[in-house]
C-alpha positions as CSV (number, residue, x, y, z in Angstrom):
1,M,34.9,-21.6,214.7
2,A,37.1,-21.5,211.6
3,E,37.5,-18.2,209.9
4,D,36.0,-19.4,206.7
5,A,33.3,-21.6,208.3
6,W,30.4,-19.8,206.7
7,A,32.0,-19.8,203.3
8,V,32.5,-23.6,203.6
9,V,28.8,-24.1,204.6
10,V,27.5,-22.0,201.8
11,R,29.7,-23.7,199.2
12,K,28.5,-27.1,200.4
13,Q,24.9,-25.9,200.1
14,V,25.6,-24.7,196.5
15,D,27.2,-28.0,195.7
16,G,24.1,-29.7,196.9
17,L,21.9,-27.5,194.8
18,T,23.9,-27.9,191.7
19,S,24.1,-31.6,192.1
20,F,20.4,-31.6,191.0
21,L,21.8,-30.9,187.5
22,D,22.8,-34.5,187.2
23,I,19.3,-35.6,188.2
24,T,17.5,-33.2,186.0
25,R,19.8,-33.9,183.0
26,D,18.6,-37.6,182.9
27,G,15.0,-36.9,184.1
28,P,13.3,-36.4,180.7
29,D,14.7,-39.7,179.5
30,L,13.2,-41.5,182.4
31,V,9.7,-40.0,182.2
32,G,9.4,-39.4,178.4
33,L,10.0,-36.3,176.4
34,D,6.3,-35.3,175.7
35,D,5.1,-35.6,179.3
36,D,4.2,-32.7,181.6
37,R,6.6,-34.1,184.1
38,A,9.4,-33.9,181.6
39,A,8.6,-30.2,180.9
40,R,8.8,-29.5,184.7
41,I,12.1,-31.4,184.9
42,R,13.5,-29.4,181.9
43,Q,12.5,-26.2,183.6
44,A,14.1,-27.3,186.8
45,H,17.3,-28.1,184.9
46,T,17.3,-24.7,183.3
47,T,17.0,-23.1,186.7
48,F,19.7,-25.2,188.2
49,E,22.0,-24.5,185.3
50,W,21.5,-20.8,185.9
51,M,22.1,-21.1,189.6
52,A,25.3,-23.1,189.0
53,K,26.6,-20.3,186.7
54,V,25.7,-17.6,189.1
55,F,27.4,-19.3,192.1
56,Q,30.4,-20.4,190.0
57,N,31.2,-16.8,189.2
58,A,30.3,-15.4,192.7
59,P,33.3,-14.3,194.9
60,L,33.6,-15.8,198.3
61,P,33.1,-13.4,201.2
62,G,36.1,-11.2,201.7
63,E,37.2,-11.6,198.1
64,D,37.2,-8.7,195.7
65,A,34.4,-8.9,193.2
């Protein structure tokens, strides 16, 4: 197993989660702005934005924080 295998796996998972930003960015336009679904999509977008910022600034294992 490669020395950084777990870091690579985690980064790929993070990339997958943050890719939802693209989906949630366009979602309200697709369902309408005043819809309950749009509100849930906006909330999801806010959450995924927060997650992306947290993970973007997080050090990889073995790196100094």
